[in-house]
C-alpha positions as CSV (number, residue, x, y, z in Angstrom):
1,M,24.0,132.4,10.2
2,K,21.7,132.2,13.2
3,R,18.9,130.6,11.1
4,I,21.4,128.0,9.7
5,L,22.6,127.1,13.2
6,F,19.0,126.8,14.3
7,S,18.2,124.5,11.4
8,L,21.1,122.3,12.1
9,L,20.1,122.0,15.8
10,V,16.6,120.9,14.9
11,L,17.9,118.5,12.2
12,F,19.5,116.5,14.9
13,L,16.1,116.0,16.5
14,L,14.6,114.9,13.3
15,L,17.4,112.5,12.4
16,G,17.2,111.0,15.9
17,L,13.5,110.3,15.5
18,A,13.9,109.0,12.0
19,A,16.6,106.6,13.0
20,C,14.2,104.8,15.3
21,S,11.3,104.7,12.8
22,K,10.3,101.3,11.5
23,D,8.6,102.3,8.3
24,G,10.3,104.1,5.5
25,G,7.0,105.6,4.2
26,K,3.3,105.2,3.8
27,E,1.0,104.7,0.9
28,E,-0.5,107.8,-0.7
29,L,-3.9,108.5,0.9
30,T,-6.9,108.8,-1.4
31,E,-8.9,110.6,1.2
32,I,-9.1,114.3,1.8
33,D,-6.2,115.5,3.8
34,A,-8.1,116.9,6.7
35,V,-5.1,116.7,9.0
36,K,-3.3,119.3,6.9
37,V,-6.3,121.5,7.0
38,S,-6.5,121.2,10.7
39,E,-3.0,122.6,11.1
40,Q,-3.8,125.8,9.4
41,I,-3.8,128.9,11.5
42,V,-6.8,130.9,10.3
43,P,-8.0,134.4,11.4
44,L,-11.1,134.4,13.5
45,K,-14.1,134.5,11.1
46,Y,-16.7,134.7,13.9
47,A,-17.4,136.7,17.0
48,V,-19.2,135.2,20.0
49,E,-22.4,136.9,21.2
50,I,-23.1,135.9,24.8
51,P,-26.6,136.8,26.1
52,E,-26.6,139.1,29.1
53,Q,-29.0,136.8,31.0
54,S,-27.3,133.9,32.8
55,G,-28.2,130.3,31.9
56,A,-31.0,128.8,33.9
57,V,-30.8,125.2,32.6
58,W,-28.1,122.9,31.4
59,I,-28.4,122.9,27.6
60,D,-28.0,119.6,25.7
61,D,-26.0,119.3,22.5
62,A,-29.1,119.0,20.3
63,L,-30.4,121.7,18.0
64,A,-33.0,121.8,15.2
65,L,-33.9,124.6,12.9
66,S,-37.4,125.2,11.5
67,G,-38.0,128.4,9.6
68,D,-37.0,131.3,11.9
69,R,-37.1,129.2,15.1
70,V,-34.4,127.1,16.7
71,Y,-35.5,124.3,19.0
72,Y,-33.3,122.9,21.7
73,T,-33.5,120.9,24.9
74,G,-32.2,121.3,28.4
75,S,-32.7,120.3,32.0
76,D,-32.5,121.3,35.6
77,S,-33.4,119.7,39.0
78,E,-37.1,119.9,38.1
79,G,-36.9,118.0,34.9
80,A,-36.3,118.4,31.1
81,Y,-37.6,121.0,28.7
82,L,-38.1,121.7,25.0
83,F,-37.4,125.3,24.1
84,A,-38.1,127.5,21.1
85,Y,-35.5,130.2,20.5
86,D,-35.9,133.3,18.4
87,P,-32.5,134.4,16.9
88,Q,-33.8,137.9,16.2
89,S,-34.7,138.7,19.8
90,A,-32.3,136.2,21.4
91,L,-35.1,135.1,23.6
92,S,-36.1,131.5,24.5
93,Q,-39.4,130.1,25.8
94,V,-40.4,126.7,27.2
95,I,-42.9,125.1,24.9
96,C,-43.0,121.7,26.6
97,S,-41.8,120.1,29.9
98,F,-40.9,116.5,30.7
99,P,-40.7,116.1,34.5
100,D,-40.2,112.3,34.4
101,Q,-38.0,111.9,31.4
102,M,-34.6,112.9,30.0
103,L,-34.2,114.2,26.4
104,R,-31.5,112.9,24.2
105,D,-32.1,114.4,20.7
106,L,-34.7,116.2,18.5
107,T,-35.5,116.8,14.9
108,V,-38.1,118.8,13.0
109,S,-40.1,117.9,9.8
110,P,-40.4,120.5,7.0
111,E,-44.0,121.0,8.1
112,G,-42.9,122.1,11.6
113,Q,-43.6,118.9,13.6
114,I,-41.1,118.4,16.3
115,Y,-39.9,115.0,17.3
116,V,-38.1,114.5,20.6
117,L,-36.2,111.4,21.7
118,A,-37.3,110.9,25.3
119,L,-35.9,108.3,27.8
120,P,-37.5,107.3,31.1
121,L,-35.6,108.2,34.3
122,D,-36.3,104.8,35.7
123,E,-35.1,102.9,32.6
124,S,-38.4,101.0,32.6
125,H,-38.5,100.8,28.8
126,A,-36.3,101.8,25.8
127,G,-37.9,105.2,25.5
128,A,-40.0,106.9,22.9
129,V,-40.1,109.5,20.1
130,I,-42.7,112.1,21.1
131,E,-44.3,114.2,18.4
132,I,-45.0,117.8,19.3
133,D,-46.5,120.7,17.3
134,A,-45.1,124.2,17.2
135,E,-47.3,125.3,20.2
136,G,-46.0,122.5,22.4
137,R,-49.0,120.2,22.2
138,Q,-48.2,116.5,22.1
139,T,-49.6,114.9,18.9
140,G,-48.1,111.5,19.0
141,S,-45.9,109.1,20.8
142,Y,-43.9,106.2,19.3
143,M,-42.4,103.6,21.6
144,L,-38.9,102.3,20.7
145,D,-39.8,98.9,22.1
146,A,-41.9,98.4,19.0
147,L,-38.8,98.3,16.8
148,D,-36.3,95.5,16.6
149,M,-32.9,97.3,16.6
150,G,-30.5,94.6,17.7
151,E,-28.9,93.9,21.1
152,D,-27.5,97.4,21.6
153,S,-30.7,99.3,20.8
154,S,-30.0,102.5,22.8
155,V,-30.9,105.2,20.3
156,R,-28.6,108.2,20.4
157,E,-29.8,110.4,17.5
158,I,-33.0,110.9,15.5
159,G,-33.5,112.6,12.1
160,Y,-36.5,113.3,9.8
161,A,-36.4,113.0,6.1
162,E,-39.2,112.5,3.5
163,G,-41.8,111.4,6.0
164,V,-39.5,108.9,7.6
165,L,-37.9,109.0,11.1
166,Y,-34.4,107.7,11.3
167,L,-33.1,106.4,14.6
168,L,-29.3,105.9,15.1
169,S,-28.1,103.5,17.8
170,N,-24.6,102.1,18.4
171,E,-25.2,99.3,15.9
172,Q,-27.9,100.3,13.5
173,L,-29.5,103.0,11.5
174,T,-33.3,102.3,11.6
175,A,-35.9,103.8,9.3
176,A,-39.5,103.9,10.8
177,K,-42.7,105.4,9.6
178,P,-44.7,107.4,12.2
179,G,-48.4,107.1,12.1
180,E,-51.0,105.3,14.2
181,T,-48.2,102.9,15.0
182,F,-44.4,102.9,14.6
183,R,-43.7,100.8,11.5
184,K,-40.1,99.7,10.8
185,I,-39.1,100.1,7.2
186,F,-35.5,98.9,7.2
187,S,-32.3,99.0,9.2
188,L,-28.6,99.2,8.2
189,D,-25.6,98.2,10.3
190,V,-23.3,101.1,11.3
191,E,-20.1,101.5,13.2
192,P,-20.1,102.5,16.9
193,G,-19.8,106.3,17.3
194,A,-21.6,107.0,14.0
195,K,-23.2,110.4,13.6
196,M,-25.9,111.7,11.3
197,T,-27.6,114.9,10.1
198,V,-30.3,115.8,7.5
199,T,-29.6,118.5,5.0
200,G,-32.0,121.2,4.0
201,D,-33.1,119.3,0.9
202,G,-33.9,116.2,2.9
203,Q,-30.8,114.2,2.3
204,L,-29.6,112.0,5.3
205,I,-25.8,112.1,5.7
206,L,-24.1,109.7,8.0
207,G,-20.4,109.9,9.2
208,Q,-18.5,107.0,10.7
209,L,-15.0,105.7,11.1
210,K,-14.6,102.5,9.1
211,D,-11.5,100.5,8.0
212,G,-9.2,103.2,9.4
213,K,-10.9,106.0,7.4
214,Y,-13.6,108.5,8.4
215,R,-16.2,108.5,5.7
216,L,-19.4,110.4,4.9
217,Y,-22.2,108.5,3.4
218,R,-25.4,109.5,1.6
219,L,-28.5,107.4,2.3
220,D,-30.2,106.0,-0.7
221,S,-33.6,105.4,0.8
222,K,-34.9,103.6,-2.3
223,K,-32.1,101.1,-2.5
224,Q,-31.9,101.2,1.3
225,T,-28.1,101.5,1.2
226,L,-25.4,103.9,2.4
227,E,-23.3,105.3,-0.5
228,A,-19.8,106.6,0.4
229,A,-19.5,110.3,-0.5
230,A,-16.2,111.5,1.1
231,A,-13.3,110.1,3.1
232,F,-11.0,111.9,5.5
233,N,-7.8,111.1,7.4
234,L,-9.3,112.8,10.5
235,S,-12.3,111.7,12.6
236,F,-15.1,114.0,13.4
237,S,-17.2,113.9,16.5
238,R,-20.2,116.0,15.2
239,I,-21.7,116.7,11.8
240,A,-24.4,119.2,11.1
241,A,-26.2,120.4,8.0
242,G,-25.5,124.0,6.9
243,Q,-26.5,126.6,4.3
244,S,-23.2,128.4,3.5
245,W,-21.6,125.0,3.6
246,D,-23.2,121.6,2.9
247,L,-22.0,120.4,6.3
248,Y,-20.3,121.6,9.4
249,L,-17.8,119.1,10.8
250,D,-16.4,119.2,14.3
251,D,-13.3,117.2,15.4
252,G,-13.6,118.2,19.0
253,S,-11.1,121.1,18.7
254,C,-12.1,123.0,15.5
255,L,-15.1,123.5,13.3
256,Y,-14.9,123.0,9.5
257,G,-17.1,123.7,6.6
258,Y,-17.4,121.1,3.9
259,R,-18.8,121.2,0.3
260,F,-19.5,118.0,-1.6
261,A,-19.4,119.5,-5.1
262,D,-15.8,120.6,-5.1
263,R,-14.6,118.5,-2.1
264,T,-13.6,121.7,-0.3
265,L,-12.8,121.4,3.4
266,E,-12.1,124.7,5.2
267,K,-11.1,125.3,8.8
268,L,-13.4,128.0,10.2
269,F,-12.1,128.4,13.8
270,S,-10.9,126.6,16.8
271,W,-13.2,126.4,19.8
272,N,-10.4,127.7,22.1
273,G,-9.9,130.6,19.7
274,L,-13.5,131.6,20.5
275,S,-13.0,131.1,24.2
276,I,-15.8,128.6,24.5
277,T,-16.2,124.8,24.6
278,G,-17.4,123.0,21.5
279,G,-21.1,122.3,20.9
280,A,-23.8,121.6,18.4
281,V,-24.5,124.2,15.7
282,V,-27.3,125.2,13.3
283,E,-27.0,128.0,10.7
284,T,-29.6,130.6,10.3
285,E,-30.4,132.4,7.0
286,N,-28.0,135.3,7.8
287,S,-25.1,132.9,8.1
288,K,-25.0,133.2,11.9
289,L,-24.4,130.0,13.8
290,I,-26.5,129.2,16.9
291,C,-24.4,127.1,19.2
292,T,-24.7,125.0,22.4
293,G,-21.1,125.7,23.4
294,K,-20.4,126.7,27.0
295,V,-18.4,129.6,28.5
296,S,-17.7,127.6,31.6
297,F,-17.9,124.0,32.8
298,D,-19.1,125.2,36.2
299,K,-22.4,126.9,35.4
300,P,-25.1,126.8,32.7
301,T,-24.6,128.9,29.6
302,P,-27.5,130.1,27.4
303,L,-27.4,129.6,23.6
304,L,-24.6,131.4,22.0
305,T,-24.6,133.1,18.6
306,L,-21.5,133.1,16.4
307,V,-21.6,136.1,14.1
308,P,-19.4,136.2,10.9
309,K,-17.1,139.1,10.9
310,E,-14.4,140.8,8.9
311,T,-10.8,139.6,9.4
312,D,-9.3,141.3,12.4
313,T,-6.5,143.6,11.2
314,A,-5.5,144.7,14.7
315,E,-1.8,144.4,15.5
316,G,-0.8,141.2,17.3
317,S,-0.2,137.6,16.4
318,T,-1.4,134.1,17.2
319,I,0.4,132.2,19.9
320,L,0.9,128.5,18.9
321,L,0.8,125.9,21.6
322,A,2.0,122.5,20.4
323,T,1.1,119.2,22.0
324,T,1.5,115.6,21.0
325,S,-0.8,114.1,23.6
326,E,-3.6,112.0,22.3
327,Y,-5.5,112.9,25.5
328,G,-5.4,116.6,24.8
329,L,-4.6,119.4,27.2
330,D,-5.5,119.3,30.9
331,Y,-9.0,120.8,31.3
332,R,-7.7,123.6,33.6
333,I,-5.3,124.6,30.8
334,Q,-8.1,124.6,28.3
335,E,-10.2,126.8,30.6
336,A,-7.2,129.2,31.0
337,I,-6.8,129.4,27.2
338,R,-10.4,130.3,26.7
339,Q,-10.2,133.0,29.3
340,W,-6.9,134.3,27.9
341,N,-8.4,134.5,24.4
342,L,-11.4,136.3,25.7
343,E,-9.2,138.9,27.4
344,N,-6.4,139.1,24.8
345,P,-7.9,139.0,21.3
346,Q,-4.7,140.4,19.8
347,Y,-2.7,137.4,20.9
348,P,-5.1,134.4,20.8
349,I,-3.7,131.0,21.7
350,E,-4.2,128.3,19.1
351,V,-3.6,124.7,20.1
352,V,-2.0,122.4,17.5
353,N,-2.3,118.8,18.4
354,Y,0.2,116.6,16.5
355,S,-1.3,113.4,17.9
356,V,-3.4,113.2,14.7
357,Y,-0.3,111.9,13.0
358,S,0.1,108.9,15.4
359,D,-1.5,105.5,14.8
360,G,-2.4,105.0,18.5
361,T,0.5,102.7,19.2
362,D,3.6,104.7,18.4
363,N,3.9,108.5,19.0
364,R,7.1,109.0,17.0
365,A,5.2,110.1,13.9
366,A,3.7,113.0,15.9
367,Q,7.1,114.0,17.2
368,M,8.7,113.7,13.8
369,K,6.0,116.0,12.3
370,L,6.5,118.5,15.1
371,T,10.2,118.5,14.5
372,A,9.8,118.8,10.8
373,D,7.5,121.8,11.3
374,I,10.1,123.5,13.5
375,L,12.8,122.8,10.9
376,S,10.6,124.4,8.2
377,G,10.1,127.5,10.3
378,K,6.6,126.8,11.6
379,I,7.9,127.2,15.2
380,P,5.4,126.9,18.1
381,D,5.5,129.5,20.8
382,I,4.7,127.1,23.7
383,Y,5.5,123.4,23.9
384,D,3.5,120.9,26.0
385,F,5.8,118.5,27.8
386,S,3.2,117.1,30.2
387,M,3.9,113.5,31.0
388,A,0.9,111.2,30.7
389,S,2.6,107.8,30.1
390,V,5.6,106.2,28.4
391,D,6.3,107.3,24.8
392,T,3.7,110.0,24.6
393,I,5.6,113.3,24.8
394,P,8.7,115.0,23.4
395,S,11.6,115.5,25.8
396,A,11.9,118.9,27.5
397,A,15.5,118.2,28.3
398,Q,16.3,117.3,24.7
399,Y,14.6,120.5,23.4
400,A,16.5,122.6,26.0
401,R,19.9,121.0,25.1
402,R,19.3,122.0,21.5
403,G,18.7,125.6,22.4
404,L,15.0,125.5,21.5
405,L,13.7,126.6,24.9
406,E,13.8,129.8,26.9
407,D,15.4,129.8,30.4
408,L,12.5,130.8,32.7
409,Y,14.7,131.8,35.7
410,P,15.1,135.4,34.4
411,Y,11.3,135.7,34.0
412,I,10.7,134.5,37.6
413,D,13.5,136.7,38.9
414,N,12.0,139.8,37.2
415,D,8.4,139.0,38.0
416,P,6.8,141.4,40.5
417,E,4.8,138.6,42.3
418,L,7.1,135.5,42.0
419,S,10.5,134.6,43.3
420,R,12.6,131.4,43.5
421,G,11.9,131.4,47.3
422,D,8.2,130.7,46.6
423,F,9.1,127.1,45.5
424,F,10.6,124.0,47.0
425,S,14.3,124.2,46.3
426,G,14.4,120.5,45.6
427,I,11.8,120.7,42.9
428,L,13.6,123.6,41.1
429,Q,16.9,121.7,41.4
430,S,15.4,118.5,40.0
431,L,14.0,120.4,36.9
432,E,17.2,122.3,36.2
433,I,19.2,121.6,33.0
434,N,22.8,122.9,33.1
435,G,21.7,125.5,35.7
436,G,18.7,126.8,33.7
437,L,14.9,126.2,34.2
438,Y,13.4,125.4,30.9
439,E,9.9,124.1,31.8
440,L,7.2,125.5,33.9
441,V,5.6,122.7,36.0
442,P,2.5,123.8,37.9
443,E,1.6,120.2,38.8
444,Y,3.5,117.0,39.2
445,S,3.2,113.6,40.9
446,L,5.8,112.0,43.1
447,L,7.2,108.6,42.1
448,T,7.9,106.8,45.3
449,T,7.3,103.6,47.2
450,F,5.7,102.6,50.5
451,A,7.2,99.9,52.7
452,S,7.6,98.5,56.2
453,S,10.9,99.6,57.8
454,K,10.8,96.2,59.6
455,A,10.9,94.5,56.2
456,V,13.4,96.7,54.3
457,G,15.7,97.5,57.2
458,A,18.2,100.4,57.2
459,E,18.7,102.6,54.2
460,E,22.0,101.0,53.2
461,N,19.9,98.0,52.2
462,W,17.8,100.0,49.7
463,T,19.7,98.9,46.6
464,Y,18.5,96.4,44.1
465,K,21.0,93.8,45.4
466,G,20.1,94.5,49.0
467,L,16.3,94.4,48.4
468,N,16.5,91.3,46.2
469,A,18.4,89.6,49.0
470,I,15.7,90.5,51.5
471,V,13.0,89.1,49.0
472,E,14.9,85.8,48.6
473,Q,15.4,85.3,52.4
474,S,11.9,86.3,53.4
475,G,9.9,83.3,52.4
476,Y,6.9,85.6,51.8
477,F,7.8,88.3,49.3
478,E,8.0,87.3,45.6
479,S,9.6,90.5,44.1
480,I,10.9,93.9,45.0
481,F,7.9,95.7,43.6
482,D,4.2,94.9,44.0
483,E,2.6,92.9,41.3
484,R,0.0,95.5,40.0
485,N,1.9,97.0,37.1
486,D,2.9,95.6,33.7
487,R,6.6,94.8,33.5
488,M,7.4,97.2,30.6
489,F,5.3,100.0,32.1
490,L,7.3,99.8,35.4
491,L,10.6,99.5,33.5
492,G,9.8,102.5,31.4
493,N,8.9,104.7,34.4
494,I,12.0,103.7,36.3
495,I,14.3,104.4,33.3
496,D,12.7,107.8,33.0
497,A,13.3,108.4,36.7
498,S,16.9,107.1,36.9
499,G,18.5,110.5,35.9
500,K,22.2,110.5,35.6
501,K,22.5,106.9,36.8
502,L,21.7,105.9,33.2
503,I,21.9,109.0,31.0
504,D,24.2,112.0,31.7
505,W,23.8,114.5,28.8
506,S,26.0,117.1,30.4
507,A,28.9,114.6,30.3
508,G,27.7,112.9,27.1
509,E,27.7,109.5,28.8
510,C,25.2,106.7,29.3
511,H,25.5,103.8,31.7
512,F,23.4,100.9,30.5
513,D,26.3,98.5,31.2
514,S,26.4,99.6,34.8
515,E,25.6,97.3,37.8
516,Y,22.6,99.5,38.5
517,F,21.0,98.7,35.1
518,K,21.9,95.0,35.3
519,D,20.3,94.8,38.7
520,L,17.2,96.6,37.4
521,L,16.8,94.2,34.5
522,E,17.2,91.2,36.7
523,T,14.6,92.6,39.0
524,M,12.2,93.3,36.1
525,K,12.6,89.8,34.8
526,K,11.1,88.5,38.1
527,M,8.0,90.8,37.7
528,P,4.9,89.5,35.9
529,E,4.7,90.5,32.2
530,Y,1.2,91.8,32.9
531,G,0.0,93.3,36.1
532,V,-2.1,91.2,38.5
533,H,-5.2,93.1,39.6
534,K,-7.5,92.0,42.5
535,D,-10.5,93.5,44.0
536,Y,-9.7,95.2,47.3
537,T,-11.9,97.4,49.5
538,S,-9.0,99.8,50.0
539,Y,-5.4,100.7,49.1
540,I,-4.4,99.7,52.7
541,K,-5.8,96.2,52.2
542,E,-4.0,96.0,48.8
543,I,-0.7,97.1,50.3
544,Q,-0.9,94.7,53.2
545,E,-1.7,91.7,51.0
546,S,0.9,92.5,48.3
547,K,3.7,90.0,47.7
548,G,6.0,92.9,46.7
549,L,8.5,94.3,49.2
550,L,7.9,97.9,47.9
551,Y,4.5,99.2,47.0
552,Y,5.0,101.4,43.9
553,M,3.1,104.7,44.0
554,N,2.8,107.5,41.5
555,M,1.4,109.9,44.2
556,R,-0.8,112.7,43.0
557,D,-2.3,113.9,46.3
558,I,-0.5,114.5,49.6
559,W,-3.1,112.6,51.5
560,M,-2.3,109.4,49.5
561,V,0.8,109.0,51.7
562,S,-1.4,108.3,54.7
563,T,-2.0,104.8,53.2
564,A,1.6,103.9,54.1
565,P,1.2,104.3,57.9
566,G,-2.4,102.9,57.5
567,A,-0.9,99.7,56.1
568,F,2.3,99.4,58.2
569,G,1.6,101.6,61.3
570,E,4.5,103.3,62.9
571,S,7.0,101.1,61.0
572,Y,6.1,102.7,57.6
573,C,8.8,104.2,55.5
574,L,9.1,105.8,52.0
575,P,12.2,104.3,50.3
576,G,11.4,105.8,46.9
577,L,12.9,103.9,43.9
578,P,16.0,101.8,44.8
579,E,19.3,103.8,44.6
580,V,17.3,106.9,43.3
581,G,14.8,107.9,45.9
582,S,11.6,109.8,45.3
583,V,11.4,111.5,41.9
584,I,9.4,114.4,40.5
585,Y,7.1,113.4,37.6
586,P,5.9,116.4,35.6
587,L,2.2,115.9,35.0
588,C,1.7,119.4,33.7
589,S,4.7,121.0,32.0
590,F,5.2,123.8,29.4
591,G,8.2,125.4,27.8
592,I,8.5,128.7,25.9
593,S,10.2,128.6,22.5
594,A,13.6,130.4,22.4
595,W,12.6,131.5,18.9
596,S,9.1,132.8,19.7
597,E,8.3,136.4,18.8
598,N,5.7,136.5,21.6
599,K,7.8,135.5,24.6
600,E,6.4,138.1,27.0
601,Q,2.9,137.1,26.1
602,C,3.7,133.4,26.5
603,W,5.1,134.2,30.0
604,E,2.1,136.2,30.9
605,F,-0.1,133.3,30.0
606,L,2.0,130.6,31.8
607,R,3.0,132.6,34.9
608,Q,-0.6,132.5,36.2
609,F,-0.2,128.8,36.9
610,L,2.6,129.6,39.4
611,T,0.8,132.4,41.3
612,K,-0.5,131.9,44.8
613,E,-4.1,132.5,43.6
614,Y,-4.1,129.9,40.9
615,N,-2.0,127.3,42.6
616,G,-4.8,125.9,44.7
617,Q,-6.3,124.4,41.5
618,F,-3.5,121.8,41.3
619,Y,-3.0,118.8,43.5
620,L,0.8,118.7,44.1
621,S,2.0,122.2,43.7
622,P,5.7,123.4,43.4
623,R,4.8,126.3,45.8
624,I,5.7,125.9,49.5
625,D,2.6,127.8,50.6
626,G,0.5,125.8,48.2
627,M,1.6,122.4,49.6
628,Q,1.3,123.7,53.2
629,A,-2.3,124.7,52.4
630,Q,-3.0,121.2,51.0
631,Y,-1.5,119.6,54.0
632,D,-3.8,121.7,56.3
633,R,-6.9,120.9,54.2
634,A,-6.1,117.2,54.1
635,W,-5.8,117.0,57.8
636,Q,-8.9,119.1,58.5
637,N,-10.9,116.6,56.5
638,V,-10.1,113.8,58.9
639,E,-9.4,115.7,62.1
640,D,-12.5,114.5,63.7
641,V,-11.3,110.9,63.2
642,A,-7.7,111.6,63.8
643,D,-7.4,108.4,65.9
644,A,-7.8,106.4,62.8
645,H,-4.8,108.1,61.2
646,P,-2.2,108.3,64.0
647,Y,0.7,108.9,61.7
648,G,-1.0,110.7,58.9
649,Q,0.4,114.1,59.8
650,A,3.9,112.8,60.2
651,A,3.7,111.1,56.8
652,M,2.5,114.3,55.0
653,Q,5.3,116.3,56.7
654,Q,7.7,113.7,55.4
655,I,6.5,114.4,51.9
656,L,7.1,118.1,52.4
657,D,10.6,117.3,53.5
658,I,11.2,115.1,50.5
659,L,10.0,117.9,48.1
660,D,12.6,120.2,49.6
661,S,15.4,117.7,49.0
662,V,14.4,115.8,45.9
663,D,17.1,116.0,43.2
664,T,15.7,114.1,40.1
665,A,12.9,114.7,37.7
666,A,11.6,112.0,35.3
667,R,12.7,112.7,31.8
668,H,11.4,110.7,28.9
669,D,13.5,110.1,25.8
670,A,11.5,108.2,23.1
671,Q,14.6,107.1,21.3
672,I,16.3,105.6,24.4
673,W,13.1,103.9,25.3
674,Q,12.7,102.4,21.8
675,I,16.3,101.0,22.0
676,V,15.6,99.4,25.4
677,C,12.3,98.0,24.2
678,S,13.8,96.4,21.1
679,E,16.5,94.6,23.1
680,V,15.1,93.5,26.5
681,G,12.4,91.2,25.1
682,A,14.9,88.5,24.2
683,Y,16.5,88.7,27.7
684,F,13.1,88.5,29.4
685,A,12.2,85.5,27.2
686,G,15.5,83.7,28.2
687,Q,16.9,83.9,24.6
688,R,19.8,86.3,25.4
689,S,22.1,86.7,28.3
690,L,22.1,89.7,30.6
691,E,25.6,90.7,29.6
692,D,24.8,90.6,25.8
693,T,21.6,92.6,26.4
694,V,23.2,95.4,28.3
695,D,26.1,95.6,25.9
696,L,23.7,96.0,22.9
697,I,21.7,98.7,24.7
698,Q,24.9,100.5,25.8
699,S,26.3,100.4,22.3
700,R,23.2,101.7,20.6
701,A,22.5,104.3,23.2
702,S,26.1,105.6,23.0
703,I,25.8,105.9,19.2
704,Y,22.5,107.8,19.6
705,M,23.9,110.2,22.2
706,A,27.1,110.8,20.1
707,E,24.9,111.7,17.1
708,Q,22.8,114.0,19.2
709,S,25.9,115.7,20.5
C-alpha cells in the first residue's frame, strides 16, 4: 500500500511535466545510447594508487606511452618540463626542460621519438613541434608557421601515425611530414572542440560533435578522408587509445571503454567515485591506467595509477545524488564528494546528471526523466535543488509537498554540533514548507534592490503603483527597474520570488488575476525586451547613471551592499522587490529523499556544509556567526580607507538585520513559468489585453494546481 501511494504521488509530478511538453515524442536514435549507459551505477573496478611523494609541478593533461615508459609534461615557476615515468617503480625523471616555452601536447613514434608541441611564452610565433629522443636530446624542430592551417591555426593536439605528424586545431586536422623541413601533406576541416588519438596499430581516431551527434571517425590517410565509425547521443571531452578497450572515452564525469567490433560501450567508473578529478589516461600492459587526475585543485598531484580490482563485496550501498543542472555541481560540493568517497568507501556518492536529456533550451526533459526514474523505483538519495537560472531546476517545494523529501529539522535538533539557534531565524522561516525544513541551503544570494530614499520616499510608496507614479512624475526615470536585465529574465525571477502573493500551495490557491500581478506585468511591459549594457568603470557609476528607479541586485557577497551608499550616500535604502521585500535565493540547495535507505549517511555528508568549520567556504552563509565573520573580514579589507566608505558598515549591518527578518525564499515551478511564458508574449506585443492575459494565466495555473492537489 505504501508503494502504491508513493507511485501515485510521483505520477502527479510526471503528469504535470508532461502536460507542458510541446512534443509528443522523438525519432528513434540510430546512435549508441551512451546516455543510458551513463546512468548505470557500477561497482568500482579500479583502486587509486597515490604516490607518497607530493607533486612538485603542475601536470598537464597530456600523456604518451612508449614501451614500458610513460611520457608527460608539467610546469612550475621556472618553466616547463618533459618527464619520463616508470610504472614499475612509480618514479619520474626530467629528460628535457623548456624555460621559455609552454607545452601543450606530446606524442611518440613507434621507434621511440618524442614529439612535443611547444608554444612561446611571448606569442612571437605560432609555436613548434620539437623532436626529442629517449635520452632527452633535441633531434629536430618544426615551425608551425611553415604550415597553412587557416585563420584559427592554434594547434591543440598532435599525434603520430605511419611516419606522419597530425596537428589538430580548432578548424583543421593537418597532416605533415617531418624531415629536413615540415612538409604539409593535406588538411581536413573539423568541428571546434574535436579530439583525436592514435591507436596501437597506428590508426588515427577523431571524435567530434557534428549535426547534433557525437561521432568517432577513422582517418583514411590514402583517401585523405574521415570515415564515420560510431555515433553517440552523449558528447565526450577526451578520447584515448587503449589495450583492453579500443578507446577510453571521457564525458567529464565518467570514463568509458569502447570496442568497435561489437559496438560495446561500458561505463568503467565515475571520477567522483574514485575521489579524484578527471584527467588524461594511458593503459599499460598490465591493464593499469596511468592518469593525470588530481586529488586537489589547490596543490600539484603526481601521476596517479588506477589499478583494476575485484568487485568490492563489503556491506554498504551507493548514494545517488541527482542533479538536472547543465552547469554541474558547485566545485566545493564536488571536492566534498571526492573527500567523502575517499573516507567512506562503503557508501560512495555517485552523481547522476539528468541534464544530458535536455536540448539546451528546455529543461523539462531532464525533469521528466528524473521523475520517471523515481516512479520506476530508481530513487535518488539526495536531490540537487540549487538555483542557477530560470527553468533549470526541479522545485524543492513541489517535491516536499509530494512527500518525497525528509524533514531536516529533526536532524538539526538531534545533531551534537548544530542547533536552530545557529542560523538566522528569517532564513529558516523563509525556507519552511508547512512547518518543516526540506532543503539544506549552505549558500544563497539575496534578491534585493538599491535606491535613493530621496527618490522613492517612504515605505508606503514601495508598491508597483506607487513606484510607477514616481517614475511618471520624475521626468528622469524611465522605469521602476534598471535597464540591464532582459524582460523575461527579470519577470521570471520576480515570479519565483513572489511567494504566496502569486502561489499559495498550502491553501491551494493562485493569484495571477490579482492587482499585484497586473501591476507587475504593466511594469514589465515598460522594460526593454533585451537588457541594455554599457561599459562602466564601477557598479557605483552604473547605478548613478541608471534610468531605473530601483537597481536590481542578486547579491552574493555582503560587501556588494556598500555600492548602495557609494552611489547614493546617506540617502541610500534597500527597498527589495516591490510589495515583497528582499528574498532568499538558494544558490546551493540539497534535499534528502524520504525514501532513501541511506538517510543517516546522506545527513552525515550534507551536515558538514552547515558546520562552523565549513561555513567559511561559502559567501552568504545561513549561520549567524558565519555572516558576522564575513562582515568583519569585509570591513577589515577597507578599514584603512574607511573614509571612502562612510556608510559601508551600516549597510552591511542592515543586511544582517534583513536576514533575521526575511520571510520569503525564491521557489521555481517550471510548469507555472511555462504557462506564464506562453501567454504574456501577446500582451507585451500589444496583441492581447492585460485582463485577458491574466485571466488566461489564472485559469491555466488554477487547473494545474488542482491537478497537483
